[in-house]
C-alpha positions in Angstrom: 79.3 32.4 79.5 82.8 33.6 78.5 83.2 37.2 77.4 83.2 38.0 73.7 86.6 39.0 72.3 86.5 41.5 69.4 87.9 40.4 66.0 90.5 43.1 66.0 92.1 41.6 69.2 92.2 38.2 67.5 93.9 39.6 64.4 96.5 41.4 66.5 97.1 38.3 68.6 97.7 36.2 65.4 100.4 38.6 64.3 102.3 38.4 67.6 104.9 35.8 68.3 103.0 34.4 71.3 99.6 33.0 70.4 96.6 34.5 72.2 94.5 32.3 74.4 91.4 32.4 72.0 93.1 33.2 68.7 91.5 31.8 65.5 93.8 30.2 62.9 93.8 32.0 59.6 94.3 30.5 56.2 95.9 32.4 53.4 93.7 33.3 50.5 96.0 31.5 48.0 95.0 28.0 49.2 91.9 26.3 47.7 90.0 23.3 48.9 91.2 20.0 47.5 88.9 18.1 45.1 87.8 14.7 46.4 86.1 11.9 44.6 85.2 12.2 40.9 86.3 14.9 38.6 84.1 18.0 38.2 82.3 18.4 34.8 84.7 21.2 33.9 87.7 18.9 34.5 86.1 16.1 32.5 85.6 18.4 29.6 89.2 19.5 29.6 90.4 15.9 29.7 88.2 14.8 26.9 89.5 17.6 24.6 93.1 16.8 25.5 94.7 15.6 22.2 97.0 13.2 23.9 94.2 11.6 26.0 92.0 11.4 22.9 94.7 9.6 20.9 95.4 7.3 23.7 91.7 6.3 24.0 91.5 5.7 20.2 94.5 3.4 20.4 93.1 1.4 23.3 89.7 1.1 21.5 91.4 -0.1 18.3 93.5 -2.6 20.2 90.4 -3.9 22.0 88.5 -4.3 18.7 91.4 -6.1 17.1 91.7 -8.5 20.0 88.0 -9.1 20.0 88.1 -9.9 16.2 91.0 -12.3 16.8 89.2 -14.1 19.6 86.0 -14.4 17.5 87.9 -15.8 14.6 89.6 -18.4 16.8 86.3 -19.3 18.3 84.7 -19.8 14.8 87.6 -21.9 13.6 87.6 -24.1 16.7 83.9 -24.3 17.5 82.1 -23.0 14.4 79.7 -20.2 13.7 77.2 -20.0 16.6 74.5 -18.6 14.3 74.6 -20.5 11.0 76.7 -23.5 11.8 77.7 -25.7 8.8 75.7 -25.5 5.5 73.6 -28.6 4.9 71.1 -29.5 2.2 68.1 -29.4 4.6 69.0 -25.9 6.0 69.7 -24.6 2.5 66.2 -25.8 1.4 64.6 -23.4 3.9 64.8 -20.6 1.3 62.7 -22.6 -1.3 60.8 -25.2 0.7 61.6 -27.9 -1.8 62.0 -31.4 -0.2 65.4 -32.9 0.1 66.1 -36.5 -0.9 67.5 -38.5 2.0 71.1 -39.6 1.7 72.0 -43.2 0.8 72.2 -45.5 3.8 70.9 -42.8 6.2 67.7 -43.3 8.3 65.5 -40.3 8.1 61.7 -39.6 7.6 60.7 -38.8 4.1 60.3 -35.1 3.4 57.0 -34.2 1.8 56.3 -31.7 -1.0 54.3 -28.6 0.1 52.3 -26.0 -1.8 51.2 -22.5 -1.0 47.9 -21.7 0.8 48.3 -25.0 2.8 47.3 -27.1 -0.1 48.3 -30.7 -0.6 49.4 -32.0 -4.0 47.1 -35.1 -3.8 44.0 -32.9 -3.1 45.0 -30.4 -5.9 45.4 -33.1 -8.5 42.1 -34.7 -7.5 40.3 -31.3 -7.8 41.9 -30.7 -11.3 40.7 -34.1 -12.5 37.2 -33.5 -11.2 37.0 -30.0 -12.8 38.3 -31.2 -16.1 34.8 -31.8 -17.5 33.1 -29.1 -15.5 35.3 -26.1 -16.5 35.3 -27.0 -20.2 32.3 -25.9 -22.3 30.5 -28.7 -24.0 30.7 -28.2 -27.8 28.5 -29.7 -30.5 25.2 -29.5 -28.5 22.6 -27.3 -30.2 19.2 -26.8 -28.6 16.2 -28.1 -30.6 13.9 -25.2 -31.7 10.6 -25.3 -29.8 8.6 -22.9 -32.1 7.3 -23.9 -35.5 8.5 -20.8 -37.3 12.1 -21.5 -36.2 12.2 -24.8 -38.2 14.2 -22.9 -40.9 17.1 -22.3 -38.4 18.0 -26.0 -38.5 19.6 -25.4 -41.9 21.8 -22.6 -40.6 23.2 -24.5 -37.7 27.0 -24.8 -37.5 28.4 -28.2 -38.1 29.0 -30.1 -34.9 32.6 -30.8 -34.2 33.8 -34.4 -34.1 34.7 -36.2 -30.9 38.4 -35.9 -31.7 38.2 -32.1 -31.9 36.2 -31.9 -28.7 38.7 -34.1 -26.9 41.6 -32.0 -28.2 40.1 -28.8 -27.1 39.3 -30.3 -23.7 42.9 -31.3 -23.3 44.2 -27.9 -24.3 41.9 -26.1 -21.9 42.8 -28.5 -19.1 46.5 -28.0 -19.6 46.1 -24.2 -19.6 44.0 -24.3 -16.4 46.5 -26.7 -14.7 49.4 -24.4 -15.6 47.6 -21.4 -14.2 46.8 -23.3 -11.0 50.4 -24.5 -10.7 51.6 -20.9 -10.9 49.2 -19.7 -8.3 49.9 -22.4 -5.8 53.7 -22.5 -6.3 55.6 -21.9 -3.1 58.2 -19.8 -5.0 55.6 -17.1 -5.4 54.7 -17.0 -1.7 55.7 -14.6 0.9 58.2 -15.1 3.7 55.4 -16.1 6.1 54.3 -18.8 3.7 57.9 -20.1 3.5 58.1 -20.1 7.3 54.8 -22.0 7.7 56.0 -24.7 5.3 59.4 -24.9 6.9 57.8 -25.4 10.3 55.7 -28.2 8.9 58.8 -29.8 7.4 60.6 -29.6 10.7 57.7 -31.3 12.5 57.7 -34.1 9.8 61.4 -34.6 9.8 62.2 -34.4 13.5 58.8 -35.3 15.1 58.8 -38.4 17.3 55.7 -39.6 15.7 57.9 -40.4 12.7 61.4 -40.8 14.2 60.2 -43.4 16.8 59.7 -45.8 13.9 63.3 -45.4 12.9 65.4 -44.8 16.0 65.6 -46.8 19.2 64.3 -45.5 22.6 66.6 -43.7 25.0 69.2 -45.8 26.7 68.1 -46.9 30.2 70.3 -46.0 33.2 73.2 -48.3 34.1 72.5 -50.9 36.8 74.1 -50.6 40.2 77.6 -52.1 40.5 76.6 -54.5 43.2 73.5 -55.8 41.4 73.7 -58.9 39.3 70.8 -58.1 37.1 71.7 -58.1 33.3 71.7 -54.8 31.5 68.4 -54.5 29.4 68.8 -54.5 25.7 67.2 -51.7 23.8 64.9 -52.6 20.8 65.8 -51.4 17.4 62.8 -49.1 17.1 60.3 -47.5 19.4 57.1 -48.2 17.6 55.2 -48.8 20.8 55.6 -45.1 21.7 53.9 -44.1 18.5 50.7 -45.9 19.3 50.2 -43.7 22.4 50.3 -40.4 20.3 47.2 -38.7 19.2 48.7 -36.3 16.7 52.0 -35.1 15.3 54.8 -34.3 17.8 55.4 -30.5 17.9 56.9 -30.0 21.4 59.9 -32.3 21.6 63.4 -30.7 21.9 64.6 -31.6 18.4 61.5 -30.2 16.8 61.9 -26.9 18.7 65.6 -26.8 17.8 64.8 -27.3 14.1 62.1 -24.5 14.2 64.5 -22.1 15.9 67.2 -22.9 13.3 64.8 -22.0 10.5 63.9 -18.7 12.2 67.5 -17.9 12.9 68.5 -18.5 9.3 65.7 -16.3 8.0 66.5 -13.5 10.4 70.3 -13.7 9.8 69.8 -13.5 6.0 67.6 -10.4 6.5 70.1 -8.7 8.8 73.0 -9.5 6.4 71.2 -7.9 3.3 68.5 -5.4 4.1 68.4 -4.9 7.9 72.0 -3.9 8.8 70.7 -1.1 11.1 67.8 -3.0 12.6 68.7 -3.1 16.3 65.3 -4.6 17.3 65.8 -7.7 15.1 69.5 -8.0 16.2 68.2 -8.4 19.7 65.6 -10.9 18.5 68.4 -12.9 16.8 70.4 -12.9 20.0 67.4 -14.2 22.0 66.7 -17.0 19.5 70.4 -18.1 19.4 70.6 -18.3 23.2 67.2 -20.1 23.4 68.5 -22.7 21.0 71.7 -23.1 23.0 69.7 -23.9 26.2 67.6 -26.5 24.3 70.7 -28.1 22.8 72.3 -28.4 26.2 69.2 -30.1 27.6 68.8 -32.3 24.6 72.4 -33.5 24.7 72.2 -34.2 28.4 69.0 -36.3 28.0 70.0 -38.2 24.9 73.7 -38.7 25.9 74.9 -38.5 22.3 72.5 -41.1 21.0 71.3 -41.6 17.4 68.5 -39.0 17.8 71.1 -36.4 18.8 73.4 -37.3 15.9 70.5 -37.1 13.4 69.6 -33.6 14.8 73.0 -32.0 14.6 74.0 -33.6 11.3 70.8 -32.6 9.5 70.8 -29.0 10.8 74.6 -28.6 10.6 75.0 -27.6 14.2 78.5 -27.3 15.6 79.9 -27.0 19.1 79.8 -23.2 18.9 76.0 -23.3 19.0 75.8 -24.9 22.5 79.2 -24.6 24.2 80.7 -21.6 26.0 79.5 -18.0 25.9 77.9 -16.8 22.7 78.4 -13.1 21.8 77.0 -11.6 18.6 
């Protein structure tokens, strides 16, 4: 073990011109260790309060926002709005639930008229006709007295109305009751949930394959091999054979789900544009619905290969290329 050298000897050796054999290098007190890696919190605070740096950050942020708005405007002009698409009569009718008459020369299932509380117009009219006589009191029928001392009351009976007056009163009471029932069952007086329920039923009726198979041909078969001599099969004009295999209405096909998502997206977008500007939860829900519709549109386009079913879907719902192409940022 080497002998210990006192500190005084080391200090004296450092001051001499010739270094001592076991001298320790001394560092002046003016030097400080260099900062490596990230800035310290104190340095961050000083930089954030620097007026030059703050102004530079504001200019960069403003330039980024301007560039982002320009790119979004170019995307909307070239591809269309990814949320709303183009306005059509069927999409605009989601707010009221009133059926839309099909265009001239266009093949589309007939849209039905819906009432509130899941009532059907035929059932409602049948019930009103049935209750026409039951709800109206029968006038002119006076009970015959059963006691002998009440025989004098027959002279004080009111005169029985004629058949014309009875019929007129019945008609007035029936019209009054029918107007009251019409106001109660009107879809305009329903809530947003009632409108959404009716819109979903309309989407199933308009785009469900239990109705569209009677109008549109089946999907095109794959092309034969180049070396084969078999003729290319000809598609029939309609696909009625597929409707016979269905038990109920079609609610799970791609076009039906796309139409239902479009109805939900329009309702949510209208709410965020008017009353829910600060609702971050529903903004996230809108983003999820738009991207889910984009995936279904890409799948539906790949399967149908631009057929008549695809054209009917995008023309009726007013969907543009911005709803299924590229990256969607809201």
